C-alpha positions, -999 to 999 in steps of 0.1 A, spaced: 201 332 316 237 331 329 231 300 349 227 280 317 263 288 306 294 270 316 326 290 316 361 275 312 394 291 323 411 285 290 410 264 257 425 232 271 399 232 299 371 237 274 385 208 252 387 186 282 352 193 295 331 196 263 313 169 246 316 160 217 354 164 212 355 184 180 393 188 180 398 152 171 373 154 142 337 143 141 323 112 126 286 110 117 271 77 110 243 77 83 223 45 81 210 37 46 174 27 42 146 45 60 118 55 37 104 32 11 82 44 -17 47 29 -15 50 17 22 19 26 42 23 35 79 -9 55 86 10 80 107 -18 106 107 -51 90 98 -66 62 76 -68 84 43 -50 67 14 -48 102 -2 -30 119 27 7 118 18 17 120 55 4 84 58 31 70 34 67 65 44 80 84 14 54 112 19 41 105 -17 7 92 -27 12 61 -49 8 63 -87 4 36 -113 42 28 -111 44 25 -73 44 -9 -56 22 -5 -25 31 -25 6 9 -25 37 32 -41 62 22 -64 91 39 -41 117 46 -4 121 11 7 110 -7 32 132 -40 35 112 -54 10 87 -58 23 51 -91 35 36 -98 44 0 -128 67 4 -127 86 -29 -119 83 -66 -84 80 -80 -64 55 -59 -38 36 -80 -8 14 -77 14 -11 -95 16 -41 -72 -5 -42 -41 6 -63 -11 -16 -64 20 3 -82 48 -10 -104 76 -32 -86 102 -36 -55 80 -69 -41 66 -75 -21 34 -110 -7 33 -128 5 1 -162 18 13 -175 47 -7 -196 46 -39 -170 70 -55 -140 49 -43 -118 35 -71 -86 16 -70 -68 9 -103 -41 -19 -100 -16 -20 -128 4 -50 -115 -2 -79 -91 -24 -82 -61 -14 -102 -30 -38 -103 -1 -24 -119 30 -45 -97 53 -80 -83 48 -96 -62 21 -130 -49 31 -146 -38 -1 -182 -28 5 -186 -1 -22 -168 15 -51 -147 -4 -77 -114 -21 -82 -100 -23 -117 -71 -44 -130 -56 -25 -158 -25 -37 -177 -11 -51 -209 8 -80 -193 1 -109 -170 -14 -100 -136 -19 -123 -106 -45 -122 -79 -31 -141 -50 -30 -145 -12 -37 -168 16 -68 -148 23 -97 -152 -2 -104 -119 -19 -139 -105 -20 -144 -76 -44 -176 -55 -44 -174 -42 -80 -145 -57 -101 -135 -47 -136 -109 -66 -156 -93 -45 -184 -62 -65 -193 -53 -65 -230 -26 -91 -228 -31 -127 -241 -19 -139 -206 -46 -119 -188 -52 -124 -151 -43 -156 -132 -59 -166 -99 -33 -180 -75 -35 -194 -39 -73 -188 -34 -108 -182 -48 -120 -147 -57 -155 -135 -51 -174 -106 -66 -203 -96 -44 -219 -70 -67 -209 -63 -103 -182 -80 -124 -172 -63 -157 -149 -79 -182 -138 -51 -204 -109 -68 -220 -89 -99 -211 -87 -135 -201 -90 -149 -166 -72 -182 -158 -86 -197 -127 -67 -230 -126 -79 -250 -96 -95 -219 -81 -129 -203 -87 -142 -168 -97 -174 -167 -76 -201 -142 -86 -224 -139 -56 -239 -105 -64 -276 -99 -72 -269 -72 -97 -286 -78 -131 -254 -65 -147 -232 -90 -129 -216 -101 -162 
């Protein structure tokens, strides 16, 4: 469409009337930062296994530190299947992580810090590692099925709050140091211990 075009009488007129001014060079500013590996934003839906929900467009593995930030989240995260894993897991204030399917599994290979809410009504969380792990957070953590498989002599330390297991607790390997906090087993399962 010819009406979309602007014509100029000569080169100096073009240079004077066009934006940006390329004849003086062009500077592009590139800001560092942007995408962080393991940062949840829930851009598409609540599915942990959908790479589009992670800033880096990569589903976390056992070396990824997962961060669910207090702002910038569109959909809360849900682990509704087998195979979720991470190194450290940090749930920030006002955020919710849901684990709600019998097949749901989350393997944590580092520390767990719960400042928000973990709704764990089915499935299992396992702490796997060969070094000290910490379960901490201002919010008391309630696990449905919890397995400790930590082969280090340091084991798992409870910090900042009590931990409750509402169904089955399995100690495969390791030591749990509760300090002034409690590991509360409130489940009715006959295999609680």
